[in-house]
Every structure is written in C-alpha cells, then in structure tokens.
OpenMM code with the backbone's topology and positions (N, CA, C; nanometers):
from openmm import Vec3, app, unit

residues = "MET TYR SER LYS VAL LYS SER MET GLY HIS PRO ILE HIS PRO MET LEU VAL ALA PHE PRO LEU GLY LEU LEU ILE THR SER ILE ILE PHE ASP ILE ILE HIS TRP ILE THR GLY ASN GLY TYR TRP SER GLU ILE ALA PHE TRP MET ILE ALA ALA GLY THR ILE GLY GLY ILE MET ALA ALA ILE ALA GLY THR ILE ASP TRP ILE GLY ILE PRO SER GLY THR ARG ALA LYS ARG VAL GLY ILE LEU HIS GLY ALA GLY ASN TYR VAL ILE LEU THR LEU PHE VAL VAL SER GLY LEU MET ARG LEU ASN ALA PRO GLY ASN PRO SER ILE ALA ALA TYR VAL LEU SER PHE LEU GLY ALA ALA MET LEU GLY ALA THR GLY TRP LEU GLY GLY GLU LEU THR LEU ARG MET GLY ILE GLY VAL ASP GLU GLY ALA ASN LEU ASN ALA PRO SER THR LEU SER GLY LEU PRO ALA SER GLN GLU VAL SER HIS SER SER".split()
positions = [
    Vec3(-4.1599, -3.8558, 2.1024),
    Vec3(-4.3011, -3.8327, 2.1486),
    Vec3(-4.3712, -3.7841, 2.0709),
    Vec3(-4.5123, -3.8654, 2.0745),
    Vec3(-4.6358, -3.8620, 2.0665),
    Vec3(-4.7125, -3.7516, 2.0130),
    Vec3(-4.7931, -3.7073, 1.9306),
    Vec3(-4.9282, -3.6311, 1.9718),
    Vec3(-5.0143, -3.6395, 2.1077),
    Vec3(-5.1112, -3.5832, 2.1193),
    Vec3(-5.2092, -3.6299, 2.1972),
    Vec3(-5.3565, -3.6093, 2.1686),
    Vec3(-5.3607, -3.5120, 1.9949),
    Vec3(-5.4539, -3.5078, 1.8968),
    Vec3(-5.4003, -3.5608, 1.8265),
    Vec3(-5.4654, -3.6140, 1.7404),
    Vec3(-5.4165, -3.7716, 1.6170),
    Vec3(-5.5658, -3.7655, 1.5867),
    Vec3(-5.5431, -3.8341, 1.4098),
    Vec3(-5.6438, -3.8119, 1.3339),
    Vec3(-5.5805, -3.9632, 1.2653),
    Vec3(-5.6722, -4.1359, 1.2516),
    Vec3(-5.5521, -4.1810, 1.2014),
    Vec3(-5.4557, -4.1920, 1.2279),
    Vec3(-5.3995, -4.1730, 1.2956),
    Vec3(-5.2474, -4.1888, 1.3966),
    Vec3(-5.1793, -4.0953, 1.3643),
    Vec3(-5.2165, -3.9626, 1.2506),
    Vec3(-5.0999, -3.8933, 1.2526),
    Vec3(-5.1408, -3.7290, 1.3494),
    Vec3(-5.0080, -3.6681, 1.4163),
    Vec3(-5.1255, -3.5276, 1.4697),
    Vec3(-5.1734, -3.4422, 1.4150),
    Vec3(-5.3285, -3.4215, 1.4668),
    Vec3(-5.3603, -3.3184, 1.3503),
    Vec3(-5.2913, -3.1464, 1.4056),
    Vec3(-5.2054, -3.1350, 1.4403),
    Vec3(-5.1150, -3.0329, 1.4684),
    Vec3(-5.0774, -2.9538, 1.3462),
    Vec3(-4.9847, -3.0234, 1.2659),
    Vec3(-4.8923, -3.0043, 1.1380),
    Vec3(-4.9715, -3.0280, 1.0673),
    Vec3(-5.0456, -3.0710, 1.0546),
    Vec3(-5.1815, -3.1156, 0.9737),
    Vec3(-5.2689, -2.9682, 0.9131),
    Vec3(-5.3294, -2.8730, 1.0546),
    Vec3(-5.4056, -2.8287, 1.0679),
    Vec3(-5.3083, -2.6619, 1.0174),
    Vec3(-5.1575, -2.6368, 1.1013),
    Vec3(-5.1660, -2.5469, 1.0759),
    Vec3(-5.0604, -2.4839, 0.8641),
    Vec3(-5.1354, -2.5941, 0.7656),
    Vec3(-5.1194, -2.5351, 0.6567),
    Vec3(-5.2000, -2.4378, 0.6426),
    Vec3(-5.3581, -2.4656, 0.6668),
    Vec3(-5.4518, -2.3739, 0.6181),
    Vec3(-5.3763, -2.2306, 0.6595),
    Vec3(-5.4170, -2.1317, 0.8105),
    Vec3(-5.4122, -2.0255, 0.8466),
    Vec3(-5.2928, -2.0070, 0.7896),
    Vec3(-5.1184, -2.0898, 0.7952),
    Vec3(-5.0632, -2.0222, 0.6873),
    Vec3(-5.0557, -1.9422, 0.6135),
    Vec3(-5.1293, -2.0480, 0.5109),
    Vec3(-5.1147, -1.9984, 0.3422),
    Vec3(-5.2997, -1.9207, 0.3662),
    Vec3(-5.3407, -1.9018, 0.3757),
    Vec3(-5.4948, -1.7983, 0.4681),
    Vec3(-5.4432, -1.6657, 0.4812),
    Vec3(-5.3535, -1.7021, 0.5103),
    Vec3(-5.2867, -1.5469, 0.6739),
    Vec3(-5.2300, -1.4520, 0.5492),
    Vec3(-5.1342, -1.5675, 0.5127),
    Vec3(-5.0058, -1.5448, 0.3774),
    Vec3(-5.0867, -1.4962, 0.2550),
    Vec3(-5.2268, -1.4954, 0.1767),
    Vec3(-5.2801, -1.4579, 0.0889),
    Vec3(-5.3417, -1.3694, 0.1850),
    Vec3(-5.3562, -1.3346, 0.2035),
    Vec3(-5.4482, -1.2061, 0.2912),
    Vec3(-5.3217, -1.0928, 0.2641),
    Vec3(-5.2202, -1.0477, 0.3145),
    Vec3(-5.1689, -0.9685, 0.2881),
    Vec3(-5.1224, -0.9513, 0.1046),
    Vec3(-5.0913, -1.0671, 0.0282),
    Vec3(-5.0445, -1.0693, -0.1329),
    Vec3(-5.1822, -1.0082, -0.1890),
    Vec3(-5.3086, -1.0515, -0.1581),
    Vec3(-5.4179, -0.9225, -0.1968),
    Vec3(-5.4270, -0.8379, -0.1741),
    Vec3(-5.4365, -0.7381, -0.0411),
    Vec3(-5.3698, -0.6389, -0.0037),
    Vec3(-5.2426, -0.5628, 0.0009),
    Vec3(-5.2079, -0.5690, -0.0932),
    Vec3(-4.9903, -0.5895, -0.2123),
    Vec3(-5.1003, -0.5585, -0.2975),
    Vec3(-5.1677, -0.6470, -0.3433),
    Vec3(-5.2393, -0.6382, -0.5414),
    Vec3(-5.3562, -0.5050, -0.5232),
    Vec3(-5.4496, -0.4736, -0.4006),
    Vec3(-5.5243, -0.3883, -0.3720),
    Vec3(-5.4172, -0.2159, -0.4005),
    Vec3(-5.3280, -0.2558, -0.3060),
    Vec3(-5.2523, -0.1475, -0.3520),
    Vec3(-5.1883, -0.0847, -0.4783),
    Vec3(-5.1594, -0.1670, -0.5391),
    Vec3(-5.1044, -0.1955, -0.6990),
    Vec3(-5.2490, -0.1700, -0.7384),
    Vec3(-5.3591, -0.2439, -0.7505),
    Vec3(-5.3982, -0.1795, -0.8482),
    Vec3(-5.5298, -0.0787, -0.8291),
    Vec3(-5.5387, -0.0147, -0.6793),
    Vec3(-5.6277, 0.0550, -0.6505),
    Vec3(-5.7961, -0.0183, -0.6537),
    Vec3(-5.7635, -0.1762, -0.7319),
    Vec3(-5.8825, -0.2209, -0.7272),
    Vec3(-5.9279, -0.2909, -0.5223),
    Vec3(-6.0369, -0.2029, -0.4320),
    Vec3(-6.0576, -0.2692, -0.3155),
    Vec3(-6.1833, -0.3896, -0.3168),
    Vec3(-6.1216, -0.4138, -0.4484),
    Vec3(-6.2102, -0.6202, -0.4407),
    Vec3(-6.0900, -0.7001, -0.3937),
    Vec3(-5.9880, -0.6621, -0.4082),
    Vec3(-5.9169, -0.7425, -0.3638),
    Vec3(-5.8756, -0.7352, -0.2432),
    Vec3(-5.8808, -0.6357, -0.1091),
    Vec3(-5.9254, -0.6482, 0.0155),
    Vec3(-6.0466, -0.6695, 0.0797),
    Vec3(-6.1137, -0.6961, -0.0131),
    Vec3(-6.2700, -0.7557, 0.0278),
    Vec3(-6.1809, -0.9185, 0.0709),
    Vec3(-6.1071, -0.9722, -0.0714),
    Vec3(-6.1188, -1.1138, -0.0551),
    Vec3(-5.9725, -1.1439, 0.0228),
    Vec3(-5.9024, -1.0115, 0.0703),
    Vec3(-5.8657, -1.0405, 0.2018),
    Vec3(-5.8938, -1.0983, 0.3638),
    Vec3(-6.0023, -0.9753, 0.3542),
    Vec3(-6.1001, -1.0079, 0.4429),
    Vec3(-6.1317, -1.1213, 0.5403),
    Vec3(-6.2078, -1.2158, 0.3355),
    Vec3(-6.2158, -1.3311, 0.3995),
    Vec3(-6.1750, -1.4505, 0.3813),
    Vec3(-6.0274, -1.4183, 0.4011),
    Vec3(-5.8928, -1.4566, 0.3967),
    Vec3(-5.8703, -1.4429, 0.5201),
    Vec3(-5.9019, -1.3809, 0.5894),
    Vec3(-5.8396, -1.3633, 0.7327),
    Vec3(-5.9439, -1.4356, 0.7618),
    Vec3(-6.0743, -1.4042, 0.7792),
    Vec3(-6.1160, -1.4621, 0.8059),
    Vec3(-6.1294, -1.5979, 0.8430),
    Vec3(-6.1181, -1.6791, 0.7461),
    Vec3(-6.0641, -1.8280, 0.7167),
    Vec3(-5.9589, -1.8496, 0.8505),
    Vec3(-5.8479, -1.7467, 0.7987),
    Vec3(-5.7219, -1.8111, 0.8259),
    Vec3(-5.7171, -1.8154, 0.9788),
    Vec3(-5.7975, -1.6952, 1.1114),
    Vec3(-5.8113, -1.7274, 1.2057),
    Vec3(-5.8698, -1.8483, 1.2524),
    Vec3(-5.9739, -1.8304, 1.1606),
    Vec3(-6.0749, -2.0125, 1.2266),
    Vec3(-5.9981, -2.0693, 1.2498),
    Vec3(-5.9005, -2.1154, 1.1026),
    Vec3(-5.8039, -2.2500, 1.0667),
    Vec3(-5.6805, -2.2184, 1.2286),
    Vec3(-5.6616, -2.0777, 1.2094),
    Vec3(-5.5081, -2.0570, 1.3069),
    Vec3(-5.6195, -2.1033, 1.4720),
    Vec3(-5.7215, -2.1257, 1.5301),
    Vec3(-5.7807, -2.1233, 1.6443),
    Vec3(-5.7895, -2.2718, 1.6608),
    Vec3(-5.8229, -2.3767, 1.5687),
    Vec3(-5.7975, -2.5288, 1.6106),
    Vec3(-5.6724, -2.5341, 1.5956),
    Vec3(-5.6296, -2.5562, 1.4751),
    Vec3(-5.5026, -2.5643, 1.4896),
    Vec3(-5.3768, -2.4978, 1.6999),
    Vec3(-5.4617, -2.3818, 1.7286),
    Vec3(-5.3799, -2.3434, 1.8567),
    Vec3(-5.4384, -2.4604, 1.9386),
    Vec3(-5.5477, -2.4762, 1.9480),
    Vec3(-5.5891, -2.5746, 2.0336),
    Vec3(-5.5124, -2.7507, 2.0110),
    Vec3(-5.5250, -2.7305, 1.9068),
    Vec3(-5.4303, -2.9072, 1.9037),
    Vec3(-5.3150, -2.8507, 1.9803),
    Vec3(-5.2280, -2.7251, 1.8882),
    Vec3(-5.1104, -2.7829, 1.9358),
    Vec3(-5.0976, -2.7107, 2.1203),
    Vec3(-5.1695, -2.6895, 2.1665),
    Vec3(-5.2069, -2.6697, 2.2928),
    Vec3(-5.1887, -2.7717, 2.3841),
    Vec3(-5.2769, -2.8459, 2.3665),
    Vec3(-5.3134, -2.9950, 2.4112),
    Vec3(-5.1689, -3.0647, 2.3857),
    Vec3(-5.0868, -3.0369, 2.2380),
    Vec3(-5.0003, -3.1211, 2.2555),
    Vec3(-4.8200, -3.0744, 2.3128),
    Vec3(-4.8565, -2.9299, 2.3486),
    Vec3(-4.7819, -2.8135, 2.4436),
    Vec3(-4.7573, -2.9297, 2.5489),
    Vec3(-4.8854, -2.9341, 2.6542),
    Vec3(-4.9081, -2.9710, 2.7663),
    Vec3(-4.8434, -3.1219, 2.8120),
    Vec3(-4.8479, -3.1985, 2.6990),
    Vec3(-4.7958, -3.3289, 2.6915),
    Vec3(-4.6347, -3.3356, 2.7448),
    Vec3(-4.5451, -3.2398, 2.6653),
    Vec3(-4.4333, -3.2463, 2.6704),
    Vec3(-4.3704, -3.1877, 2.8195),
    Vec3(-4.2595, -3.2875, 2.8078),
    Vec3(-4.1582, -3.2464, 3.0172),
    Vec3(-4.1308, -3.1469, 3.0651),
    Vec3(-4.1557, -3.1092, 3.1310),
    Vec3(-4.1105, -3.0025, 3.2094),
    Vec3(-3.9797, -2.9886, 3.1912),
    Vec3(-3.9235, -2.8861, 3.1941),
    Vec3(-3.7383, -2.8544, 3.2079),
    Vec3(-3.6261, -2.9429, 3.0356),
    Vec3(-3.7504, -2.9353, 2.9434),
    Vec3(-3.7161, -2.9443, 2.8377),
    Vec3(-3.6726, -2.8172, 2.7158),
    Vec3(-3.5570, -2.8967, 2.6572),
    Vec3(-3.5706, -2.7531, 2.5556),
    Vec3(-3.7043, -2.7028, 2.4567),
    Vec3(-3.7513, -2.7924, 2.4701),
    Vec3(-3.8511, -2.8722, 2.3480),
    Vec3(-3.9561, -2.8197, 2.4521),
    Vec3(-4.0123, -2.7850, 2.5702),
    Vec3(-4.1530, -2.6898, 2.6307),
    Vec3(-4.1174, -2.5386, 2.6252),
    Vec3(-3.9781, -2.4770, 2.6466),
    Vec3(-3.9351, -2.3747, 2.6019),
    Vec3(-3.9499, -2.3079, 2.4179),
    Vec3(-3.9068, -2.4442, 2.4068),
    Vec3(-3.9282, -2.3216, 2.2597),
    Vec3(-4.1401, -2.3558, 2.2218),
    Vec3(-4.1362, -2.4653, 2.2711),
    Vec3(-4.2557, -2.4647, 2.2268),
    Vec3(-4.3855, -2.3391, 2.2907),
    Vec3(-4.2989, -2.2677, 2.3903),
    Vec3(-4.4079, -2.1949, 2.4426),
    Vec3(-4.3530, -2.0769, 2.3901),
    Vec3(-4.2724, -2.0729, 2.2910),
    Vec3(-4.2431, -1.8979, 2.2256),
    Vec3(-4.3487, -1.9461, 2.0871),
    Vec3(-4.2755, -2.0619, 2.0046),
    Vec3(-4.3942, -2.0681, 1.8991),
    Vec3(-4.5255, -2.0530, 1.9581),
    Vec3(-4.5815, -2.1282, 2.0326),
    Vec3(-4.7545, -2.0992, 2.0623),
    Vec3(-4.7985, -1.9504, 2.0590),
    Vec3(-4.6912, -1.9178, 2.2460),
    Vec3(-4.7267, -1.8084, 2.2413),
    Vec3(-4.7503, -1.7080, 2.1346),
    Vec3(-4.6415, -1.6719, 2.0609),
    Vec3(-4.6293, -1.5791, 1.8960),
    Vec3(-4.7255, -1.5909, 1.8644),
    Vec3(-4.8086, -1.7320, 1.8209),
    Vec3(-4.8781, -1.7855, 1.7490),
    Vec3(-5.0474, -1.7352, 1.8126),
    Vec3(-5.0502, -1.7418, 1.9366),
    Vec3(-5.1537, -1.6472, 1.9857),
    Vec3(-5.1152, -1.4803, 1.9581),
    Vec3(-4.9746, -1.4400, 1.9959),
    Vec3(-5.0018, -1.3187, 1.9634),
    Vec3(-5.0464, -1.2658, 1.7621),
    Vec3(-4.9996, -1.3618, 1.6918),
    Vec3(-5.0261, -1.3375, 1.5851),
    Vec3(-5.2009, -1.4124, 1.5434),
    Vec3(-5.2564, -1.4717, 1.6110),
    Vec3(-5.4011, -1.4939, 1.5917),
    Vec3(-5.4956, -1.3311, 1.6237),
    Vec3(-5.4272, -1.2520, 1.7019),
    Vec3(-5.4281, -1.2174, 1.8205),
    Vec3(-5.4748, -1.0693, 1.7092),
    Vec3(-5.3911, -1.0488, 1.6274),
    Vec3(-5.3275, -0.8985, 1.4849),
    Vec3(-5.4256, -0.9501, 1.3931),
    Vec3(-5.4251, -1.0816, 1.3500),
    Vec3(-5.5253, -1.0606, 1.2289),
    Vec3(-5.6396, -1.0595, 1.2508),
    Vec3(-5.7206, -1.1053, 1.4017),
    Vec3(-5.8444, -1.0828, 1.4449),
    Vec3(-5.8762, -0.9379, 1.4459),
    Vec3(-5.7818, -0.8374, 1.5087),
    Vec3(-5.7902, -0.7229, 1.5237),
    Vec3(-5.8182, -0.6497, 1.4043),
    Vec3(-5.7570, -0.7093, 1.2914),
    Vec3(-5.7321, -0.6365, 1.1798),
    Vec3(-5.8399, -0.6657, 1.1124),
    Vec3(-5.8888, -0.8026, 1.0966),
    Vec3(-6.0434, -0.8266, 1.0448),
    Vec3(-6.1023, -0.7530, 1.1261),
    Vec3(-6.1495, -0.7621, 1.2094),
    Vec3(-6.2528, -0.6395, 1.3291),
    Vec3(-6.2348, -0.5293, 1.2187),
    Vec3(-6.0968, -0.4515, 1.2506),
    Vec3(-6.0972, -0.3425, 1.1586),
    Vec3(-6.1643, -0.3339, 1.0486),
    Vec3(-6.1338, -0.4851, 0.9615),
    Vec3(-6.2659, -0.4296, 0.8554),
    Vec3(-6.3440, -0.4388, 0.8344),
    Vec3(-6.4143, -0.4976, 0.9471),
    Vec3(-6.5703, -0.5290, 0.9091),
    Vec3(-6.6478, -0.4096, 0.8166),
    Vec3(-6.6279, -0.2734, 0.8690),
    Vec3(-6.6927, -0.1976, 0.8268),
    Vec3(-6.6209, -0.1435, 0.6317),
    Vec3(-6.5468, -0.1391, 0.6045),
    Vec3(-6.4943, -0.1839, 0.4905),
    Vec3(-6.3844, -0.1841, 0.3794),
    Vec3(-6.4830, -0.3716, 0.3894),
    Vec3(-6.3528, -0.4591, 0.3439),
    Vec3(-6.2858, -0.4264, 0.3119),
    Vec3(-6.3237, -0.3549, 0.1863),
    Vec3(-6.2034, -0.3080, 0.0412),
    Vec3(-6.1790, -0.2083, 0.0457),
    Vec3(-6.1610, -0.1172, 0.1952),
    Vec3(-6.0936, -0.0047, 0.1904),
    Vec3(-6.0382, 0.0154, 0.3121),
    Vec3(-5.9742, -0.1108, 0.3701),
    Vec3(-5.9553, -0.0659, 0.4843),
    Vec3(-5.8524, 0.0338, 0.5762),
    Vec3(-5.8738, 0.0136, 0.7047),
    Vec3(-5.7433, 0.1586, 0.7396),
    Vec3(-5.6364, 0.1016, 0.7078),
    Vec3(-5.5324, 0.2097, 0.7120),
    Vec3(-5.3642, 0.1608, 0.7442),
    Vec3(-5.3529, 0.0987, 0.8703),
    Vec3(-5.3887, 0.1240, 1.0229),
    Vec3(-5.3790, 0.0431, 1.1139),
    Vec3(-5.4822, -0.1569, 1.1164),
    Vec3(-5.5158, -0.0816, 0.9810),
    Vec3(-5.5744, -0.2644, 1.0060),
    Vec3(-5.4491, -0.3501, 0.8823),
    Vec3(-5.3965, -0.3112, 0.7872),
    Vec3(-5.2691, -0.3118, 0.6862),
    Vec3(-5.2143, -0.3754, 0.8076),
    Vec3(-5.1349, -0.2393, 0.8976),
    Vec3(-5.0439, -0.2649, 0.9726),
    Vec3(-5.0189, -0.4076, 1.0459),
    Vec3(-5.1478, -0.4247, 1.1756),
    Vec3(-5.1470, -0.5194, 1.2074),
    Vec3(-5.1728, -0.7099, 1.0937),
    Vec3(-5.2249, -0.6634, 0.9924),
    Vec3(-5.1754, -0.8230, 0.9330),
    Vec3(-5.0303, -0.8295, 0.9177),
    Vec3(-4.9395, -0.7129, 0.8425),
    Vec3(-4.8210, -0.7427, 0.8129),
    Vec3(-4.7510, -0.7480, 0.9120),
    Vec3(-4.7567, -0.7018, 1.0147),
    Vec3(-4.6675, -0.7619, 1.1542),
    Vec3(-4.6991, -0.8594, 1.1902),
    Vec3(-4.8534, -0.9596, 1.1634),
    Vec3(-4.8456, -1.1065, 1.2415),
    Vec3(-4.8018, -1.1696, 1.1066),
    Vec3(-4.7985, -1.1251, 1.0142),
    Vec3(-4.7421, -1.2069, 0.8877),
    Vec3(-4.5696, -1.2130, 0.8876),
    Vec3(-4.4638, -1.1011, 0.9452),
    Vec3(-4.4004, -1.1128, 0.9750),
    Vec3(-4.3504, -1.1599, 1.0145),
    Vec3(-4.4477, -1.1936, 1.2090),
    Vec3(-4.4088, -1.2621, 1.3126),
    Vec3(-4.4287, -1.4039, 1.2203),
    Vec3(-4.5233, -1.4798, 1.1746),
    Vec3(-4.5258, -1.5914, 1.1298),
    Vec3(-4.3735, -1.7029, 1.0369),
    Vec3(-4.2862, -1.6028, 1.0557),
    Vec3(-4.1746, -1.6699, 0.9586),
    Vec3(-4.1196, -1.6736, 1.0879),
    Vec3(-4.0832, -1.6408, 1.2105),
    Vec3(-4.0399, -1.6821, 1.3353),
    Vec3(-4.0380, -1.8005, 1.3981),
    Vec3(-4.2316, -1.7925, 1.4115),
    Vec3(-4.3079, -1.8739, 1.5191),
    Vec3(-4.3024, -2.0059, 1.3728),
    Vec3(-4.3165, -1.9871, 1.2535),
    Vec3(-4.3923, -2.1187, 1.1939),
    Vec3(-4.1979, -2.2043, 1.2134),
    Vec3(-4.0698, -2.0965, 1.2001),
    Vec3(-3.9791, -2.1524, 1.2242),
    Vec3(-3.9347, -2.2468, 1.3440),
    Vec3(-3.9198, -2.1756, 1.4756),
    Vec3(-3.9906, -2.3090, 1.6207),
    Vec3(-4.1128, -2.4069, 1.5761),
    Vec3(-4.1994, -2.3798, 1.4856),
    Vec3(-4.2240, -2.4847, 1.4893),
    Vec3(-4.1727, -2.6613, 1.3964),
    Vec3(-4.1028, -2.5776, 1.3445),
    Vec3(-3.9812, -2.6815, 1.2228),
    Vec3(-3.8855, -2.7011, 1.3277),
    Vec3(-3.8476, -2.6279, 1.4504),
    Vec3(-3.7412, -2.6597, 1.5367),
    Vec3(-3.8161, -2.8099, 1.5890),
    Vec3(-3.9696, -2.8069, 1.6414),
    Vec3(-4.0434, -2.8725, 1.7220),
    Vec3(-4.0325, -3.0161, 1.6123),
    Vec3(-4.1146, -2.9709, 1.5146),
    Vec3(-4.1344, -3.1167, 1.4401),
    Vec3(-3.9976, -3.2133, 1.3811),
    Vec3(-3.9401, -3.0854, 1.3094),
    Vec3(-3.8760, -3.1624, 1.2167),
    Vec3(-3.7214, -3.2064, 1.2750),
    Vec3(-3.6334, -3.1089, 1.3970),
    Vec3(-3.5632, -3.1645, 1.4491),
    Vec3(-3.5342, -3.1921, 1.4789),
    Vec3(-3.6534, -3.1925, 1.6674),
    Vec3(-3.6395, -3.2694, 1.7784),
    Vec3(-3.7668, -3.3861, 1.7856),
    Vec3(-3.8222, -3.3475, 1.6434),
    Vec3(-3.9361, -3.4954, 1.6469),
    Vec3(-4.0726, -3.4960, 1.7321),
    Vec3(-4.0872, -3.3610, 1.7798),
    Vec3(-4.1713, -3.3475, 1.8855),
    Vec3(-4.3617, -3.3544, 1.8200),
    Vec3(-4.4925, -3.4565, 1.8553),
    Vec3(-4.5649, -3.5003, 1.7654),
    Vec3(-4.5457, -3.6332, 1.6599),
    Vec3(-4.4150, -3.5884, 1.6066),
    Vec3(-4.3798, -3.7396, 1.4668),
    Vec3(-4.3373, -3.8396, 1.5190),
    Vec3(-4.2143, -3.8579, 1.6778),
    Vec3(-4.1863, -3.9738, 1.6356),
    Vec3(-4.1179, -4.0115, 1.7875),
    Vec3(-4.1615, -4.1205, 1.8407),
    Vec3(-4.1722, -4.1746, 1.9461),
    Vec3(-4.0643, -4.1636, 2.0236),
    Vec3(-3.9385, -4.1382, 1.9708),
    Vec3(-3.8260, -4.1550, 2.0473),
    Vec3(-3.7256, -4.0017, 2.0149),
    Vec3(-3.8520, -3.8554, 2.0329),
    Vec3(-3.7572, -3.7324, 2.0050),
    Vec3(-3.6870, -3.7118, 2.1206),
    Vec3(-3.6024, -3.6085, 2.0677),
    Vec3(-3.4912, -3.5891, 2.1341),
    Vec3(-3.5130, -3.4186, 2.1818),
    Vec3(-3.5602, -3.4298, 2.3143),
    Vec3(-3.6431, -3.2751, 2.4022),
    Vec3(-3.5850, -3.1773, 2.4031),
    Vec3(-3.4016, -3.2469, 2.3701),
    Vec3(-3.3248, -3.1891, 2.4499),
    Vec3(-3.2184, -3.1190, 2.3300),
    Vec3(-3.2644, -3.1854, 2.1762),
    Vec3(-3.2127, -3.1562, 2.0914),
    Vec3(-3.1406, -2.9546, 2.0175),
    Vec3(-3.0625, -2.9595, 2.0227),
    Vec3(-3.0027, -2.8461, 2.0054),
    Vec3(-3.0533, -2.7734, 1.8977),
    Vec3(-3.0252, -2.6123, 1.9188),
    Vec3(-3.1116, -2.5395, 1.7467),
    Vec3(-2.9800, -2.5543, 1.6529),
    Vec3(-3.1250, -2.6225, 1.5152),
    Vec3(-3.0297, -2.5920, 1.4343),
    Vec3(-2.9299, -2.5291, 1.3422),
    Vec3(-2.9645, -2.3942, 1.4429),
    Vec3(-2.8051, -2.3019, 1.3681),
    Vec3(-2.7247, -2.3567, 1.4177),
    Vec3(-2.6915, -2.3882, 1.5843),
    Vec3(-2.6118, -2.4289, 1.6314),
    Vec3(-2.5452, -2.5324, 1.5568),
    Vec3(-2.5773, -2.6096, 1.4949),
    Vec3(-2.4529, -2.6471, 1.3847),
    Vec3(-2.4418, -2.7930, 1.4039),
    Vec3(-2.4727, -2.8073, 1.5544),
    Vec3(-2.4814, -2.9589, 1.6259),
    Vec3(-2.5709, -3.0673, 1.5443),
    Vec3(-2.5404, -3.2237, 1.5667),
    Vec3(-2.6788, -3.2251, 1.5392),
    Vec3(-2.7230, -3.3166, 1.6553),
    Vec3(-2.8780, -3.3254, 1.6110),
    Vec3(-2.9756, -3.3552, 1.5919),
    Vec3(-2.9832, -3.4101, 1.7840),
    Vec3(-2.8978, -3.5012, 1.7730),
    Vec3(-2.8856, -3.6204, 1.9029),
    Vec3(-2.8281, -3.6333, 1.9502),
    Vec3(-2.7854, -3.5486, 1.9755),
    Vec3(-2.6517, -3.5242, 2.0941),
    Vec3(-2.7796, -3.3894, 2.1958),
    Vec3(-2.7419, -3.4213, 2.3026),
    Vec3(-2.7772, -3.3452, 2.4343),
    Vec3(-2.7993, -3.2146, 2.5018),
    Vec3(-2.8705, -3.1049, 2.4542),
    Vec3(-2.8340, -2.9819, 2.5209),
    Vec3(-2.8990, -2.9773, 2.6385),
    Vec3(-2.8390, -2.9800, 2.7746),
    Vec3(-2.9068, -2.8886, 2.8596),
    Vec3(-2.8713, -2.7962, 2.9369),
    Vec3(-2.9871, -2.7416, 2.9787),
    Vec3(-3.0070, -2.5883, 3.0331),
    Vec3(-3.0474, -2.6146, 3.1703),
    Vec3(-3.0051, -2.4958, 3.2687),
    Vec3(-3.1261, -2.5167, 3.3328),
    Vec3(-3.2323, -2.3980, 3.3697),
    Vec3(-3.3292, -2.4552, 3.4053),
    Vec3(-3.3710, -2.3371, 3.3829),
    Vec3(-3.5295, -2.3751, 3.4810),
] * unit.nanometer
topology = app.Topology()
chain = topology.addChain("A")
for resn in residues:
    res = topology.addResidue(resn, chain)
    for name in ("N", "CA", "C"):
        topology.addAtom(name, app.Element.getBySymbol(name[0]), res)
C-alpha cells in the first residue's frame, strides 16, 4: 500500500517525522541542562525547539492522516494507525500547551510546562513504536504489497503471517 502523499516517489510522512521527533526530544534535553546548570538560556532554546517541533509535527500529522484515510477498514493497520495518529495528536497538544505556557518566561518555565513536555516525550516512545509497526512491519506507505494484517512484532510471528481480528 503506497503512501498517498509523496515527493519524487517517496512517502513524505516518514520523511517529516524525523524533524519533530528530534526537535521535541532535544527540547527535553535542553530543559534538563537548564535544571542542572540553572541557566535559563537552555530553556529558552527548548522553547524554540518546541515551536519548530510542533510546526513540523503538524505537517507530519497532515501527511499521516491523509495516508491513514487510505488504509482499508477492518485491518490491523487501520487499528494501529488510529492509535499511532491519535497518540501523536495528543502529544502535539501537550507540547503546544507547554510552549504557550512558556511564552511569557521562556527561560524560566513553570513546572506544569515541564510536566507537559516530559509527558509528551514519554508518549513519543509508544507512538514511535506504533509507527515502526506500520512502516517496518506492515509496509504501510512504503510497499505496494503491504501486509495490512501482519501480526505484532512482539508476537514472534513472521510479518508474512495473516492475523484476523473481528472488529
């Protein structure tokens, strides 16, 4: 199943996700450096990382949503895709709110702003794994012969095996 949104024959969604992942995780690292050093400069950088990461995340979400719409209903891929996408929309919301909370004091964010960012970063691990299931395990967006019902990587079963679920 090929991606609906492509550039020069390659799916755009997997290309776009690298930027928000990197930027949002880096924002957490800079916030931690701020905590260690006490220098608010690092949280100011984190603020701009969050701004850039959420813009990139919105672009990735648009491309991913368009691709998800094209996945046939009743497949494992459709179910995994909704968890992946919905989780990432929640993560974007957490980072957007954290960024807005930092507007007036980017060098000295509130604890709540930190909590939202750290929660979003923690969730990125789970949604990133789900994205890996979609692309690497099932071939969604990258393989015309995608197995939309490939079993979970955690099952120990080969990706070529079909799994049926009633939904």
